[in-house]
Each structure stands twice: as C-alpha cells, then as structure tokens.
N, C-alpha and C positions, 0 to 999 in steps of 0.2 A: 558648679555641678549641674544646676538647672539648665544653664545655657548649653552645656554639653549634651544633656539628654534631649533638649529641643533640637539640636543639630542632627542627632541620630534619627529622631522621629522624622525630620524633614527629609533626610537622606533616604530613609525607607520609603517615604511617600513618593519621592522622585524616582526611585528604582522601580516602584510598582507602575508608575505612569509611563516610564520609558521602556518597560518590558525587560528589565535587567534580569540576571540569572534566575530570578524567582518567577519569571513568566512561565505560563504553562507550556509554551513552545520549547523551553529549554530544560524542563524538569526531566531528569533521568529516572525512569521507573526501575525498581529492583526486579521486575519480571518482564518476560518477553512474550511475543506472539506464541511461541512454542509452549510456554508455560500455560497460557490461556487455553490452548487447544488440549493440552494434557489434562488440565483440571476438568474441562468440559467432558472429555472422553471418560475419565475416571468416574465422574458423577453419574453418567448414563450407564456405565457398566454396573455400578452399585444399584441403580434402579432395576436393572435386569435381574441381578442377584436377589434383590428384595422381593420382586414379584414371583420369581421362581420358588423362593422359600415359602412365600404365602400360599402359592398354589399347592405345594406339597403338604403344607400344614393344614389348610382348610379342607382339602379333599382326602385327607388320610386321618390324621389324629382328631381334628375337630368333629368330623362326622361320627366318630366313635365315642364322642363325649369326653375325650382326653384333651384338656386345655393345659398346655405347658407354658407357664409364665416365663421362664428363662428363654424359651424358644421365641416367644413373642417379643421379648425385650431385645434379643439379638436382631430379629427381623426389622423391627422399627428403628433400631439403632443404625442399621445399614441404610434404611431409607433416609434418615436424617443426614447421615454422612453424604449420601448421594445428592440431596438437595444442597447441602453446604458446598460440596465441591463444584457442582454445576453453577451455583450462584456466584461463587468466588471467581470462577472462570469468566462468566459473563460480565461481572463488575470490572475485572481487570481489563477485559477486551474493550469495554466502554470507555475506560480511562485512557487506554493506550492508543486507540485508533482515532484519527481526526475525523470530524464531521460525522456523517452517517447517522443522523439523529433518529430517523425512522427505524433503522435496524436496532439501535440501542434500546429504544423504548419498547419495541415489539418483543425483544428477548426478555426484558424484565417482566412485561405483562404475561408472557408465556409461562415463565417460572411461577408467577403468582397463581395463574389459572391451574397449573398442574398441582400445586400444593392444595388448592381448594378441592379439586376433584379427588385427590388421594384421601383427603380427610373425609369427604363424602362417601367414597367407596368403602372405606374401612370403618365407617360409622363412628368417627370421632365427633362429627356434628350430625344432627338428625332433623333436617327439614322434611316436612311431610310431603312436599311436592316433588322431591328428588326421586328419580328412577334411573338407576344405572344401566338398565336394559333398554332404555329409550333409543330407538334408531335415529331420530332427528338429532339427539344429543351427540351420538357417535359421529354422525355425518358432519355436524357443525364443528365438532372438535377436530376432526381430520382436516377439514378445509382451513380452519384457523391455523392449525399447526403447519400445514403446507405453506400458507401465506407468510408465516414467520420465517420459515426456512428459506423461502424465496428472497426475503430481504437480505440474506447473507450474501447474495450475489453482489451487493454494493461493496464488499470488501475488495474485489478486484474485477470489475465488470468487463474489462477488455481481455480477460484470460479465458480462452476457450475451454481449457480443462476445468476451470472453476465452474463454468456454465454446466458442463456435463455432471460434475459432482452435485451441484445444487438441484439439477433436474432429477437425478437419481434419488436424492434425499426427499424431494417433494413427492415423487412417485411412491416411495415407500410409505410416506405418511398418508397419502390419499388411499393407499391400499388398506389402511386400517379400517376403512368403511366396510370392507368385506366381512370383518369380524362382527360388526353390528348386524349385517344382513344374516349372518350365521347364528345370531342369537346370543352372542357373548356380551359381557358388560363393557363399559367404556374403558376400563383399565386395560383391556386387550389392545385398544388403539394407543394407549399410553406406552405399553410395552413395545409396540411397533415403532413409535416415535423414538424410544430409547435406542433401538437398533439402528434407526436412521441416523441419529446424531453420532453414534459410535462410528458408523461408516464415514460421516462427513468429517469429524474431527481427525480421524485416522488419515483420511485423504489429505487434509490440510497439513498435518504433520509431515507427511511424505513430500508434499510440494515445498514446504519450508526447508526440508533437508536438501532438496535439489535446487533450492534458491530460484524457484519458478513463480513466486508470488511477488507482486509489487504493491504492497499495502503501506501507505504513508501513516506513520505513527508519530506521536509527540516524542521529542527528544532525539529523533533521527537527525543525523548530519545531512546537509544538502548533498545530493548526488551530483558529481562532476561528470559532465559528458565528455567523451573523448572523440577527437576528430582526426582523420588521416591527413588533413591539410597542414602544412607547416605553418600556416598563418596563425593557427591556434596553439602551436606548440609552446612549451615552456621557454625554449630558446629559439625564437623564430629566425629564419634565414633572412627575412626581409627586415632591414633596419631603416628607421625613418631618418631622412636627411635633416641635418640641423637647419633651422630657419636662417635665411640670409638676412643680414642687417640691411636696413633700408638705406639705399644710397642717397646722398644729397644731390641736389640739382646740378651743382658745380661738377661733381664727379661724373655724372651722366654726360654732360657736355664735353668734358675732357675725354672720356672714353669714345664718344662719337667722333670727335676731331681726330683722334689717333687712328681710328678705323678708316676715315676718309682719306687721310694722307699716307696711309701705308702703301708700299710698293706692291704691284701685282706680282704674283708668283705663279709660274707655270708648273703645274703638277703633272708629271708624266705617268701615264697608266702603265700597267704591266705589258700591254700590247705594244705601246710606243717604245718601251725600253727593249723589248724583244726585237722590234724592227731595226732599231739603231744597232743592236748588237750583231744582227745577221747581215745587214746591207751597208751599214755605215752611214755617216752623215757628212755631206760635203760642207766644208767651211764657207763656201761661197753662196750657200742657200739663203742665208740671212741677207746677204748683200743683194741678191736678185730680188728678194721681196721688197727691200728698201728702195731699189731703183724703180720697181714697178709702182710703188706708192708715189714717188716723186713725179713720175710721168702722169 
C-alpha cells in the first residue's frame, strides 16, 4: 500500500515537472473573456446607480434631516455589489490572459484605490488630512485612472479599433479633472471613470462578438494557419520520391559497361519524318555515303 502511494506521489511530481494536463497552459477555465467584460461592465453600472442614489438621497432627504436607514442599506449594498462584480471581472481577466503583468497589477491597484476613496468620501474612515474637494487630488486621481486604462491596450496592441477605444476611455477619465476645476468632490471623477469603463467593456464585448480581437489566453488551442499553397495542404500533390538503395561498385561497373557497348540509335525528329513522307528516301543514299567514306 505504501509503495503504491509512493508511486502515485512520484507520478504527480513528474506530471508537474513535465507540464502534464495540470500545467497552467492547459487548464480550462469555466469563464471566458466575454464573461470578464460583462462582470466589469455590470460592476461599473452598479457604481453609477449607487452614486446617483447617493446624490438624490444627500441632496434631498438628508438636507431636510430625514435619514432613511433602509435607503442607505440599499445604496451601500449596490456599491458593494458593484465592487464585487468589478473585482471578480478583473481577477478572472488576470487569470485568463497570458503575460501582461503590468496591466494586471494596475487593475488590482485601481480597484483598491477606488475602495479607499469611496470609504473616505462617505466618511466610513475619518483621516483629518483628507479633503474631497482638493483639486490636486482630483487631478492625480484622473491621471492615475487614465494610466490604468492605457495599460488595457496590451490586450491587443496591434488592433487599431482597440487603440481608438482605449484613447476614448482615457480621454473620458482625464475629463474628470474638469469636475475638480468646477468645485465638485473627487467622487465626481469616480463617476466619470465608471462611465468610461462601461463604454470600454461594452466596446470589447462588441468586438468579441465580431471576433475582431486576438487575445491569447490560457487554455486556448493553438491556432492553425491556413495557406493557399498545396505544399502545406493535408493531402499534398507533391509526393516525396522513395530513396534509392545504394548501388554496389560491381553494379555500377556493370551498368557503365552496358552503356558503352550499346548500339547507337538514330532518332528521327518530326521534321525528318515529314521530309521522308513527302519526298521519299532513295535506298541508294546509304550506299553513296559508304562509297564516299571509303574514298
């Protein structure tokens, strides 16, 4: 029993070393790129819903001194769901896509920063130095968000449409600085970021439906290139000739001797045959040539 267990352990170790089905390259994930984009888009839609609810609540009921606990529970529940969906989408994307370490790290850092800012904005934590109306804070947040969005270009850097979508997303995020200049709090730029990501994830879903994205993921089967040439076809027209067996020296000499002793053969061309057919050939022609040679 112990020996059998030892053999299984050794086999598992060998499989890990050789990259057997358990290697990351061959793991098949239960989610796809479309699922990642849908989760990200849903999370950002929930952010928008949460901020809209909060704006309505704080500028209507709260100003009149009416604090509705159920209303707040629903609002913050929507926010938590938004962060949950967005985080799951980013984690799935990080696990699914090969390489792109910079993009993966930046997305996770972005979510962490957004969580901290939202906690500060809605006074769940109370640092004395925090000021949500600070213009430098809004500018730094907008530039940082645009930098994270720009890293998404690494998903398919050779795709021109992808470049356009990333540029639009970054431009929207940088436009969040205008709210700081207008005197709004930093959560206004967070709201703009949510709209920017809704646009980006929606555009990615559209591109995936059209099959216009080329993003290499773990578990993908190798792509097989097709060629017009018959050389690369499954049933090529060109067939390799079988290799000839090496002839012995004796056979080579025999073949050379047969070639040297063989009688010469006169091969008439089409023109010669046509001449003979039209004009005929005198039987004495050969005799004349022979007499001439003797002379």
